[in-house]
N, C-alpha and C positions, 0 to 999 in steps of 0.2 A: 409452443412446445412446453413452456413453463406450466401451462394448465394441466397438460397430460402428466408431466413429471410430478406435479403437486398432487394430482388425483392418485397417481401410482403410490406416492407416499401415504396418502390417506387410506387407500385400500389395504396397504400392507399393515397399517396400524389397526384398522377396524376389523380385519380378517384374522387377527390373532385369536387363539382359542379363548383367552380370558375375555377379550372385548366382545367376541361373538356370543359368549355365554351371557354377558350383561345386556347385550342388545336383545337377545331372546327373552331374558327375564323382563326387560322393559316393555317390549311389544306385547308379551302375554299379560303382564299386569295392566298395561294400558287398555287392552281389549277387554279384560275382565272388569275394570272399573267403568269402562264405557258401556258395557252390557248392563251393569247394575245401576239403574237410574238413581240419581240423588247423591252420588259420591263425587264424580267429576275428576278430571285430570288435575285441576289446580289444587284441590284438597289433597289428592293422593300424593302429588309431588311435594306439597308442603309437609305432609306426614313423613315422607321418606328422606327429607333433607338431612336429618340427623345421621342416617345410615351412611350417606355419602362422605361424611367426615372420616370414616374408616377405610374408604376405597381410594384407589388411584384416581387422579383428576379426570383422565380420559375415560376410564371405565364408568365412573359415576355420571359424567355428563352424557355419555352415550346411552346409559340406562334411562336417565331422566328424559332425554329426547325421545327415546322409544316409547316411553309411557305417554308422552304428549300426542304423537301422531298415531299411536296404537289406539288411544281413546277415541280418535275420530272414526276409526273403523268400527269399534265396539258400539259407539253411539248410534250408528246406522242400523245395527242389528235389532236393537230394541225399538227403534223408530218404525222399522218394517214389520216386526213380529207382533208388537203389542201397542203400537201407536203412541209410544212414550219415549221421546228422544233421550238417550243417555247423556248426550252433549248438546248444548244450546245450538251449536252450529249444525246439528242433525235435525233440527226442528222442521225444516222445510222438506227433508227427505220423507218424513212421516206422511205428508200430504198425499203423495202418489204411491210411495212404497207400501203403506198399509193397505191401500186399495188393491194393489197388485197381489198382496198376500191373501186378501179376502177372496180374490178370484182364482186362487190356487197357484199363483205364480211367485210365491215367496222365495223359492230357490233362485229364480231368474233375477228377482229384485236384489237379493243379497249378492249374487255373482256380479251384477251390474255395478253395485256400489263398490265391491272389492276391486274389480278390474279398472273401473274409472279412477278410483283412488290410487291404484298402483301406477297407472299411466301418469296421472297428475304429479304423484310423488317423484317419479323418475325425472320428468321434465323439470320440475321446480328444484330438484336437487342439483341438476346441472346448471340451472340459472343462478343458484346460490354460489356454485363453484366459479361461474363466469364473472358475476358482478361483484362478489365480495372482495377480491384482490384490488381492483381499481378504486372501489369505494374506500378501502383501507388506506390507499395511498393519498386520497383526497383528505381523509380524516387526519392524517399525520400533519397536515397544514393548519389544522384547527388550533387556535389559541384559547385562553380562558373565555374571552368574549363570545367566540363562535360556539363553544360548548354550552355556555349559559343560554344562548339564543336557541340552540338546538333542543335543549331540555325544555325550554318554555314551549316550543312548538310541539314536542312530544306530549306534554301535559295538556295543552290546548286540544290536540287531536284526541286524547283519551277522554276529555270532557265531551267533545263533539260526537264521539262514537259510543258513549255510554248509554245504557238503557234509561228511559224515564226523563225526568226534569233535568234541564241543563244546570239550573241553580243547585239542585241536589248533588249533581256530579261535581260542580265547582266546590261545594262544601266538603265533599269527600276528599278532593285533592288537597284543599287547605288543611283538613284534619290530618292527612297523611304527611304533609310538609311539617306540621307542628310536632307530630310524633317523631319524625326524623330528627328534630332538633334536640330531643332528650339526650343528655350526656354532657361530656366536657366540650367546651368551645374549641373548635379545631385550630384556632390561631392563638387564643389566650390561655386555654386550658382551664378556665373557670367552669364549675358545674352549672348546668341549666336544666330546670324542670325535673331534677332527680328526686325531689321530695326528701332529700337527706339519705336516700338508699344508695349505698356504695355500689351495689350490684348493677345499678343503672348508669354508672359513671362512664362506661364505654358505649352507652346507648341502649335502647331496647333491643332485646334479642329478636332478630329478624325471623328466625324459625318459630319462636313462640307467637309472634304476631300473625304470621302466615297460617300456622296450624289453627290458631284460635279463630281468626276471621273467616277462613275458608273451610277448615276441617270441622271443628267443633260446632260452629254456627250452622253449617250445612246439615250436620247430623241432627241437631235440635230441630231444625226446620222440617226435615223429612220425617222425623218421629212424630211430629205434630200432624203431618198429612199421611200417616201410614195407612195403606189400604192394600187389598189383595190385587195382584196383577194377573189378569187373565191372558194366558198365552194362546193366541189364535191358532198357531200352526205347530203341531207337535211333530209331524213328519214333513220335512221341507220339500222333498221330491226333487224334480229335475233342476239342476244347477246351471248347466252350460247354456248360454243364450243361442238362439238359432241365427242363421245368416242374416235374416231380415232384422232381427233384434240388434245384431251387431251394427248394421247399417244405421238403424235408428238412434243408437247411442254414440256413434263415432263423432258426429258434429258437436253435440252437447258436451261431450267429454273434452274435446279440443278447446271449445269456447270457454268452458268452465275453468280449465287449466290456466288459460290466459288471464281471465278475470281474477281468479284466486291468487295468481302469482303477483299481480300488481297490488290488489287490495290487502293482501296479507302483510305487506310491509308497513301499512298504516298502523300507528299506535291505537290501542283501544280494542274494538271488536272487529278487526279486519276479516277474519275467517267467517264470522257470522254474517257480516255484510256481504261477503263474496257469495255465500250460498244463496241468499235472498236475491242478489243482483243476477246471478246465473239463472235462477228460476224465472224471474221476470223477463229476462232476455229470451229464454227458450219459449216461453208462452207467447211472446210477441212475434217470434220468428216462425213459430209452428204453423203449418197449413191447416191443422185441426186443433185450435186452441181449446175447444170445448172438451177435449180428452183430458186436459190437465185438471187434477182433482179427482179423476176417475180411474187412475192407474196408468198414466203415460210414462213410458220408460225414460223419456227425456227429462222428466221431472225428478228422476232419481239420479240419472247419470251426470247431468250438468252440475247440480249442487254438491254432489259427493266429490266430484273432481275439484270443484272450486274450494270447498272447505279444506281438503287435504293439501292442495297447492298453497293455500293461505297459511296453513300450519307450518309448512316447510320454509316458505320465504320470510316468515316472521323471524327466522334466525339471521337474516341479512343485517338488520340494524344492530342486533345483539353482537354478532361476531365482528362487525366492522367498526361500529361507533361505541359499543358498550351500552347502548340505549335499548331498554326492553320495549317491545311492541305490544305486549299484552301481559296479563298477570303471570302466566306460565313462564314467559321470558324473564320477568322480574324475579321469579323464583330461581331461574337458571343463573341470573346475576348473583343471587345470594349463594348458590352452590359454588360458583367460581370464587367468590370472596372467601367462603369457608375454607376452600382449598389453597388460599393465598395467591390467587390469580386476579390481577386487576383487569376487568373487562374493558375492551377498547381496541384501537387499531394496532397496538403493539403486540397483541396476542398472535397475530399471523406471522410476524417476523421473529418474535422471541420464542414462541411455542408452536412451530408449524405442525408438529405431530398431533397436538391437541386440536388445532384449527381444522386441518384437513381430515383428521380421523373422524371428527364429528360429522363433517359433510359426507364422507364416504359411508359412514354407518347409517345415514338416512336411507340410502338406496338399498343397502343390505337389509335394514329393518323392514322396508316396504315389501321386499321380496319375501321375507319371512312371514309377513302378515298374510299375503296372498296364499302362500303354500300351507300355512297353518290354519287360517281362519275358516276356509270353506269346509275342510274335513271335520272341524271341531264345532260346527254349528249345533249339532245335537247336544253337546255339552253346554253350550251357552244357553240353549233353551231350558235345560234343567236348572241352571243357576238362576234363571229369572224367577224361579219359584221360591228361592230362599227369602224368608221374611226379614225385614229390616231389624226387628228387635233381637234377632240372633246375631246379625253382623255388627251392629253399631257399638254394643258394649266392648267387644273385642277391639274394634278400631280405636275407640276412645282410650282404652288402656295402653295400646301400642303408641298412640300419640303422646301420652304423658311420659311413658318410659323413654321414647325417642327424644323429646325435648329436653328432659332432665339430663340425658347422656351427653349432650353437647357441651354444657359448661358446669354441670353438677351444681346448679344454683336453684334452691327451693323457690326463689322469687320468680324464676322462669315459669314454674307451674302455676303460680298465682296469676302471672301475666297471661298464660294460655286461657285460664278460666275467665279472666276479665275480658280478653279480646274475643273469646267465644260468645259471651253474653252481648258484647258490643256488636259483633257481627250479626247476631240474631236480631238485635234491636234495629240495626241498619236495614236488614231484610224486611222487617215489619214496617219500617217507614218507607219502603219501596225505593231505597237508595241502593246503588250498585257498589260493591266493595272494591272492584278493580281499580278505579281511580285512586282510592285510598292507598292501595299497595304500591301503585306506580309513584304516587306522591312521596310515600315513605322511602322507597328505594332511591328516587332521584333527588329528594330533598337535600341530603348532605352534599351531593355532588353539585347541585344547583347553587347552594350557599358557598361552597368552596370556590367554584369558578367565578361567581359574582364578586366575592371579596378579593380574589386574586386579580381579576381584571381591573377592579377599582384601585388596588394597590399599584399595579403596573402603570395605570394611567394617572396616578397621583390624584385620585378622587374625581376624575372627569368622567361623568356618565356618558358623555358623547362618544366614548370609545365603542359603545354598542351599535351606534348608527354610522360611525365613520368607517367601519370595516365592512367591505362589500358583502362577504358571506354572512356575517352577523346581521346586517341590515336586511338582507334577503329573507333570512329565516324569521326575523321578527315581523316583516311585512306579510309573510305567509301565515303566521300565527293570527295576525289581525284579520286577514282575508278569510281564514277558516271560521273565526268567530262571527264575522259579518254574514257569511253564507249560511251558517247554521241558524242564525237568528232570523233569517228571512222567513216570512209566514208560510210560503209554499214548501220550502225545504223542511221546516219544522213539522208540517202536517205529514209529509211523506215519510219522514224519519220516525214519527210516532207510530205510523201504520206498520212499518217494518218491524219495530221492536215489540209492538202489541201482538203481532202474529207470532214472533219468536217466543213470547212468553205463554202464548195460548196452547 
């Protein structure tokens, strides 16, 4: 009964006129930036973080969540129509979706993606509602040692699931941890790595770093690769799938939802991994595997359900433990901190309206996406023709104004420029910035819990292995590193991420 009363509370919060409006703004913005290849949900949420400072906490987080799962929908539109995924998790959708469009079935492919995503979003929203409260109760038993070990596991998982070299991913995490140490020491109050700049005494501005590394760097990278986008399908045609097509997509959608719901919880690239895992499973289970790559509807339905389910369930570790599962969730942590909310297990008990309002808004947002997206396909097709050189100067100006408005510190603008160039350099070196952001967000928490655990144990490091939960989490971290370094696993991992980049 508690579940239903909590969901009733959530829907009463999410269905208020103000929150419905922000949810609508979020899903529309998400779809828009998903449709425009090269911007991405992470960059957009980073750019909009300053705006959330002026909004109510529930409204701002509902809007940011809407942007995230809305981008999953929008990314599939470009993947199907122009063979260019707007989101990396939509890369696998392009394989069969584009072939369906070439055969005159673009409408069916888009409807399959939308309906599969809606089903997956609905199921995974209820999974979040079911599993979040018990996990919150478990999290309340965590002490500093357990939180330290959990964060170590999160960082190890982000390294394991990052694109490219594991050594480069480890370097990014270490760089993020070092950047997180800038500012006054949390226990002694002495300045560290501030270079004598008083503006950095409270640490580097999270918004400036996120906007620079993800927003400005992404813009620079895309301007370098600017080219015309040829829209294959100007008139989409029939949208609603036939009975046989519904039968063909039912199994893949259910399996994709299950896979995505589990893998989305993993720190790093859970949603991307879920999409590729779903495609591999469907190809192996199919009676006609030769159709994959030629326009198989299962090759669109399964991965789209998987990446949307993964996007929703990535909220579970955020809402229960305060640990971000991916860069977008790290930005959500930043948004909560800006609003004065400490992410973690106490959110559910101290701010139930916020906790359950976000969960309920996911279902409302998914319904909005299905109702709005299919009729607006013509508009998205027109937007695909807007050149980057028109969009990006406006976006960069808005980024600068937004970052400056948070603290009114000129140093934050210098930081944005520096981190924009750093992000561009990171991309050129084929390193992924996601572990850097996770390291930066988790770094201060990692240090705080490490030092607190050591103080409580009077300097005895054995406290991390003498406590059962902490020991289990550390053993899991070691196991993940060992598995990832196995030659067979490294080879298959490289193949998956090479395909996603292609």
